[in-house]
N, C-alpha and C positions, 0 to 999 in steps of 0.2 A: 662340643663339636659341630652343633646347630650352627648352619650360617646364611639361613633363610632367614630374610626378615619376617619376624613375626607378624609383619603386618600386611604379610602377603599369605599368610595362609589359606590354605581351602575353608570353605564355607560347608559344614554338617550336608545341606541338601546343594546338590549339581545343578541348577538349573540353565545352566549356558550349555552353549556345545560346547563340545570336546575341543573343535577348531580353532574356538575363542581363546582355549583358558591356555595359558603360559603365563610361566615366571619370569617377573624384571629383574629377581633380585636371584644371587647365588643361589644355587641347593645345596642340601646337607650333601654330604658325601653317604649314600647307602641311601638316600631320600627319594624314591620316585617321585613322578611327577604328580599323581596325586595323594602323598606322604602316606603311604600304607599305614595301618592302624597299629596302635603301639604293642597290643598283645602280638600281632603277626612278628613283628620286630622280634618283640622279646624273646620269641619262642624261636625263632632264627638265632639270636645271639646265645639261648643257652646252650641250643643243640651245639656248634659251633665249638662253644667253647669247651662241652662234654668232652670233644673229640681231641683240643686241645691237653686237657686233663690228664686225658688216658695216655695220650703222647709223655707227657712229663712220668707220672706212675712208672708207665713200661719203661722208657728211660734210666730211670733210678734203681727200681728193683729188678729189674734181668737183663744179666748181662747181655745175652746175645740177642733183645727182644728190638734191637736200634733199628731194623728196618721194619718191625711193624709200627715203632714209635714214629717213623720216619711218614711213613703210610697216613697213620691216625692224625699226627700235625697237617699233614697238606692237605685231607680232607675238612679240617678243623680252618684250613687256613681256605681252603675256596668255598666253605658255604659263608665265611665270616666277609670276605673279601668282596664276594661274587656281586652284592648292591652295589657298594662301593666302585667297582669297576662299572658296573653296569650305568648307572649314573653318569660318569666322567661320559662314557663312548655316546652316551644320547646327546649329551653336551656339545661333544666333536660334532654329531652328525649335524646339530642344528647352527654349525660354525662358531661357537661358544667355547673361548680358553678360557676357562675360570678355574677358582681353586679347588675341584672335585678333583681335577686331574694331578695336582701335586699330593693329594693323599692315595689316587688309582697310583700314581707312579713309584710309587714311596712301598705300597703294598707289593705290587707287579715286581719290582726289584728285588723284595729280600724273597718274592714264589722264586724266581727267576735266578735267583743265588744257590738257593736248596736246592731246586732241578741242577743246577750245574752240579753240585755239592753229592747229591744221588746217583749222578751219572759217572762221575768219579770212583765210588764206591765204597768200601768200608773206610778207607785210609781218610776219607773226610766225613766219616760219623753219619753218611747216607741224608745231610744235609738237614738233619733232626732241628740242630739252631736255628737255621735260617727260616725253617716253614713255621716255626712255633715263633719267632718274631715275627714274620707276616701276619700269624692270624692273632698274636696278643696285640698288635698295633690297629689292627680292622677290629679286635673285641671293643678295645678303651673307645675308638670313634664311635661305634654304633652304641655303648653303652652310655657315651657321655648325647650324644643325640639324644635317646629314649629318657636320660636324665631331665636333659634341658626342656625337653618339650612337657612331661610333665608340672616342672617347674613354671614354665609361661603358662601352660595352660590355665593353673592356680590363680596366676595376673589375670586373666582373662575371663576368670567365672561369673564376672557381676556384667560383663558383656556379652557372656555366651549365653548366659542363662534367661537372656529374655525371647530367646528361640522360642523356648519351653513356656511358656509364663502364657501364650494363650491358646485355650484348649481346643481341640481338635473336631469337637461337635458343639453343638447348639440348641436349646430345646426353643423353637419357633414355633407362635402360637397364631391358629389356623384362625378363620374369619367367623368359625362355626365355635371358639373357643376351646377346639380340641389342642393338643401338643405335640408336636413331632420334633424327634431329633434327626438334625440335618448337618452335612459338613460346615464349616465355620464357612468355608469360601462359597459356599451357597448363598449366607446370607448379603441381604441388599438393603442401600437405606432406606427406611421406614418398616421395616421389620420387627416387629415386635417379640422379644426374647423373653425369656422366663430365668429367672433366677435364683438359686437355691441355696443355703445356708453352707459354705464352704467351697460354692463356685468359684470359679478363676471366671470375669467375665468376656464375653466370647468375641467382643467389640465395642466400641465407642455407642455411646450415645445419653437419651435423657430420661430419668424415672416417669414409667405413667403412673404406676401406681404402686402402692407398698415400699416401708423403711427400713433402712439397716445401714448399721457400720463396715466400712471399707479401710481394709490393709490397703494405702496406696504409695508403699515404700518406692516399688517398682519405678513410678513417675514422677517421684516429686522429692524421692530418697528420706520423709519422714516415717516412723517406725509407728508413732499412735493412732489409731483407725478413725476415720471421718466419719460422721453421721451422713448420713443422706435421706432426702424424703423426697418424694412427686416435683418433676421440675430440675431438680438434682442433676450435675451432669457427671458418669461413670464412664471411666476409660477401662480399655481393653487390656487385659493383663492384671488387674488390680482383682482383689479376693473381698469378695461380700462374705462377713463374718457374723451375720447376723438380718433373719428376717426374709421372706421371700417378696421379689420385687419382680414387676415389668420394664423390661426397657425398650424403649424406641431405638433402632440403629438410627445413630447418624452420618457414622465412619464407618468403613468394614476394610477387613484386608489391609493392604500395605497404606490404606491411607489412614489409620488409626493413628494417636499420639504415640503409641507404643511403636507400632509398625516407622513411622517415621522416624524416632529417635533411636530406632536400633540401625535404621539404613545409614542415618547422618553420621553412628558411632563409628560404624563399620568401614563408611568412607572416609570418616578422620583416622580410620587406621591406617589408610592408604596410601595419606598423604607424608611426606617427608619434610624434616627441618631439612633448611636452606645449607645448612652447611653438612649434611648426609649428600642432599644434592652432588654436591664436590666433591668428598669424597667416592662418592659412585663413579663419576666420570674419570679416576684418576687411578681403580679400582682396575681396573683391562688391562693396564699395564707390570700391576703386582704378579701373576702370575709368571711371565714370559721372567721377570725381574728373576723372582725367585729360583727358576730355573736356570737362569745363567749362572745364579751364584751358586747352588747345585753341580752345575760344570764344570765352575773355577773347584770347589773343592775337591771334588774330582781327580781333576788336571796336577794340582797341587797333593794332593794324596795317596791319591788311589784307594782310599779307602770307603769302599761301597756302602757300610753302617752309618759313616758321618755322613755321607749323602743322604740317605734313608732318613735320618735324625733332623737333617737340614730341612726337608722336604716337608714332613710331620711336625714340627714346630713352629714353620713357619706359615703354616694355615691362620689367617688373620681374624678366628672366629670369636676370641674374645672382642678384638675392635671391631668389627661389623655389628657385634650382639650389644655393642655400647650403649646406641641410641633406642635404637624398636623394644627394648626389655623394658625400660627406663621410660615411655613411652606407652609403652601397653597398658603399663602396671599404675602410672597416672591415670589415663584416660579410665581404668576401671574402677581406681578412690574416687574419681572425679563422678562416675556413673550410678555408680554407691551411693551417693549424696544427692542426687540429682541435679547435675551439672554438665550440662550438656556442650561439651568442646567437637566443634566441628573440623579444625584445624589443626595438629598435633603442632604448627609452628606458632600458634595462640597462645600455646602451653611457655615458649621462648618468650614471646610479646608479653604476656603478662608478667612477668617475672621482673622484666622491666618498669612496670607501669610505675611513676609516681605520683600521678594527681587524677584524683577523681571526681567527677561532676554527675549528682546527684539529680534526677526529676525527684519531684516532693509527692504530688498526689498518685495512689498507687504503688509510690516507691519506699520512702521514707514515713509516709501514712498508710493507712488500710484501704483507703478511698472508698470506706462506706461508713455512714454516719452513724455515731455509738454515744450512748448515754454517757456524759461526761459528770455532771453531777443532778441530785435531786434535791430539793429547797422547799418541803412543805412548811408551812406555817401555824400558828397554833398548837392544839391537841393532836394534826394530823402526822400518822407514823409515814415514813417514806415507803415501806411495804404498796400501803392503805395509797397512797399518793401513785405510784406506781399502777397497782390495781385499775385503779380508777381509770388512769391514760390509758392503757394497755388495752384497757377492754374497750374502750371506746373507739380505738384507733382500730379496730378488728378487721374494718371489713376495707381498712384504706389500704390503699397500695404504695403508697406515700413513703420515701427513704425513711422520715422521721416513726410511721406506722411502724416500719417494719423494725426499726433499732429498737421502740419499746417492747416488741413481741417477744424480741430477741432476747432482749435482758430477762424481759418476765419467766420465760421459759429455762435461762439456766441459772436463776436465781429460784426459783418453783414456787413464784406467786400463783398463782390458779387465776383463769379469765371467766368470766361468763360472756354468753353472746349480749353484743346491745340491739336494743330496739330502739326503732323510729329515727336509725342513721341517715343522716346527712352532713353531705363533704363540700363545703364552697373554696373551689381551686383557689391557690394564693391564701388563704385566711386562717379555715379552722375547720373541725368538726363540731357538729352534736347530736348525741344520742341522748338514748336513757338508758343508764345502770343502777340494776339495784331497783328500779322504778322512780330513782332520781335521774334530774337534767341534770347532762355534765356537758360542760363546752370547755374546747381544749383548744387553743391556737394561738395565735398573736394578740398584744397586750388592745389593742384598738380591737379585735374580733368581741375580745371579750366585755370590751367598754361598751361598743353598738349592742351586745346583749343583756344590757342592765349589769354589771359587775362595777359597781363605784370605788373598790377599793385602791388604793395605791400600788397597782402590778409591780412597780422596776425601785419600791423602795428596797428592799433588800437583795438584788440583784447586785454582783459584784464581777460578771463576766461582760466580756466587751464585743458586740456581734462584730464588730470591725476587725479583731482577732481571729474570727472563723468561725464562731461560736452560732450556735443559733439558739435562741431562747421559745419557750412553749409556758404557756401559761391554762393552768386547770382549775375550773371554777364548777360546785355541785349546788343546783338550786340557788343559784345567784351568792353562792358564798366563796370565795377565793381560797383556797386551797394551796394554791404553793405554782412553783413553777420548776421546768429541767430544762436543763442546759445539755445540747447533744453539739456533737462535731466529728471531724472528721479525724479518728485515734490515728496519733504517730506509734508507728509501731514497737513493741515494748525493748527489742533489743535495739533498735538502731542508736543510741547512744553509745554502750558496749559495743558493738564494731565498729563503728567509727574511729573509734576509741581506738580499737585493736589495730587499725590500718592505720593510724598512724604511728602506732608502735614497730607495725612492716616496714616500715621507712616512707610510707606514703610524706610526699613533704607539703602536700595542697588537698586542701575539701571543701568544695563547693557544693550549695544548693540552688539551683535555677527552676523557675515556678512562674506560670502566667495566673498564678492568683493575687491577689489584694499583696500589699507591703507589709502591714501589718500580722497578716496571714501569715505570711512566710517567717514574718518575725519571730512570731510565738511556735511556730514550727523547731523554726533552729533553734531556738531556745532550750529546746524540750531534748534536743537529741545531740546538742554539745557544738554543732557545728557554724563558725564563725563567718565565712564568708556566704551573701545571700545573694541571689540577683532573681526580682520579681517581677512580675507582670511583663514579664516577656513574651512576644509572640514566638511560632515555630523559627521565625528566621534570625529573630535574638539569640535562640539558645545557639545556634548554628554556626551563629558571628561570634558567641563567647569562646566554644569548643576551641575554633582556629585562632582566635589570641591566646589563649593559652597553651594552644601547642606550639604558635610564632614563638613563643618564649622557650621555649625548649624543654616543656614537659611532654612526656607519656602519657596521654590521657585517655581514662577510660571512663564512659558514660554509662551511665546505671539508669534506666527507666523502665517504663511496662512493652515496650517493644511497638506499641500501637500509635499513639498518637505522638510517641518522638522519635518515630525513626529517624526524620533529618538527623536530629543530635546525635543519635547512635551511629550513624552512615560516616558525620563526620567526625567521631573519635577514633584514637588510633585501637582500640576495643570497644564495640560497642556490648554490653550485658542487659539481656534480655530479664524481666524479673516477673516471676508467677507463669511460666510460658506453658504449661499443663495445659492442654487442649486448643491453644492460639496457634494455629499455622504462621501467622502473621510472625508473633512473635519468635516463633522459632527460625522462622528466614528472616526478620530483619536484623539479626543481631550477630555478631562474631559469637559469642558464648553467651547461653539460654539453663536460664537456672529455672528448675520445673515446680520449683515452691519460692514462696516470698519470704526466705528466711535470709536475711540481711549476713548473718553471721559466714554464711557461705562464702562471702567476697574478701573476709582477711584468709580464710583457709584456702581459697583459689591464689592470693599470692602467695603466700609461707609453699603450698604445694608446687607453685610453679619454679618459685625460687630453689626449692629443695630436688627437683627433678633436674633444676640446669646442674645442679653441683653434681649431683649423681651421675650424668651424661658427662660431667668432664673427668669427676673420679674414674669411669668406668674407660673412656678415650686414653687418659695418663697411663692408667694399668695395663693397658691394649698394647699400646707403645713398645714402653720398657721393656714389658713380658718377650714381645715379638726380639724385639732386638737383644735382650739378653737369652732367650733361647738358643738366639740364632748364632751367637757368638759360640757358648757352650757348645751346641752339637757342632760346630765349625774346626771349634780345636777338640773336639773327642770325648768334652768331659761328661756328656750322656750319649746312651744307648739306643738306639731305635722306642724301646719298650718306654724306657724314661721320657724320652721327647712324648709320646702315645698320654703318657698320665701327666704330664706338666700340662700338656695341652686342652686337656679334658680341665683340668683341676681352674688353667685360667679363665676357661668358661664360665662354670660353675659360681667363680669367683664374679664375676659380671653378673650371670642370672641372681645370683641370691642378694648381692647389694642394689639392685635394680626393684626387688621385689620386696625390698622394705619399705617402698612407697607405695603398694597395697594397702598396708595398715593404717595409714596415715587420714586422719577425720574419725577414727571409731568414737571419738569423745564428744562427737558431733550428734546430740540428740532433738528432738522437736524445743524449741523452746517455751521455757514454760516463765512466765511472769509471777514474781513473787505476791503474796498474797499481803493484801493492804488488810490497815486494823479493822475492824471489823465494826459496822455503822451504825446506826441506832436500832434497836430492836426491830427483828421482823425484816431486815434485808441483809441477802448475804452481799459484799460486795463481787461485783463483775471482775475479772483479771487485771483490765486495760481501764478500769471505770468506778474508784471510789464512791459510793452512795451512800455516805454520810453527811449531814446540813454543815454549813461552816459555822463554824465556832464566830458566838455571838461577839 
């Protein structure tokens, strides 16, 4: 019987002024302006029901106890009906004629009929049956509200849980090095806080010292821990699993990533589908129409029970709950997987998307240089080639050095400190490793330093396709080459294939990179339509051309350098938005992680949500029409009408709740293990490190 939109519920913290608080939607009969807590309402309902049960027992087992039974039923009806009537009175005082009045009139009519019978005396049974009817109708209405509130609360659990993730206290470090415990609200940008194992992070920041593993599921939707080291960013609300860290605050309070996500989700809950806005416009005529219908039933039948049944069963709770319950469940399922939907209308839009345009760098690729091939020569092992190259590059800040260092750490190759390190920008590095002179860099750099071997003889990678090649020599002897590239995301091919299975008709990739590079990435991910060497305005024009052909276009990018293209599409989806304020605001939908599998899930979720809403609406319409027919012709009494009303509402709520479980099969992507390479090196997940066959 819950008819207040779930999207307009009070938040646990009431920080706004009372005068500013109002509901734009229908209220729950029996629901106060501040939606009383469930335990209070449950206690009230149980007490009222005890009086009703007592009334039935007395009337059944004591022949002379009808007066007592009538008094007990009247008290029970008053306890149960009072909140319903009070809510209707408050609506009328504000000049609102809502469906609350329907239930209130039904309860008052039953109560009035009982009072008339009580005045007539024993001949009419002291009105026991009418008081019992009034009480039972009110009981089922209140019970339905409680059940629906609890059920709907489960659908909102992943959203409301965001409130509790940020701790209330933080350990702030003083200039002296001492530690003080302060409220999180006192933290300012630049403060240094200490985070112990098991602590939830109090604010966004950058690690100053220490290392740890973090559960970032609340932000990115990924359940596997993420290792963090000095210089890495941490987010408020994530949990430190291991290690003691000191973090310099970069964002605090509502400005944190978690705070912004929560605000945007709650803002999305307050939005409506266009169809629901139309429904709301016509709902103002619904209550007067039902009252007229009740008057007609009375005029033709003079049966007050039929009128009461019409008023009870006419409450359009199932109809009103059709969209909000489904939307909250969908928002909850999306939030659990790190998908930030800023307007519920975007769920409906996503269901109609039939074309996707992807930016390349940082979207279909990782945007970071990674080792793709180790090619030693002679008797040199891959692990030895990696150890020498990564050790020599250890002091460099070049992306190549970072890629070598990350791979060495990943496969467990120990590095040593280089000596006499010297870096020549754009050419290469020279350093002493294990007392030997190691040179690493471009082919010409090695030749300039006396290496006479034919370095490119065994190279089977084409630099024009986006590969970066570096060559390694020790004491003038050529040891081999290493190929690096911007790695395509391991899940990209399967994700694009899944999009096509959902009915998406066209997938294209646009890139500002060279044609050979874009073509190579397209081959790897299975994308047939490629547009390379694009300026930002070219990307926008491509999106407009596709829309002009009748496609509903979703543009997927990193939300920063491709913001114009995102804005040009029917829907803009920003990847990896965690920690990026620009990405969160530049897109229609923001993915807090970089898992491309969220895209086909988003399409499936939106289409399932649309189907559930349609099912709910159709059920609500037929339920009301059928119920009114049965009530008007006297086939159901007020008690049965109340039971039917709540059953209809619960069917809608439970049907919508199915959406909450969607996407539970999505775990962080694990790339399949590659065939083990030559002894000494374990393959990286996205970079098999075996020599090419002869």
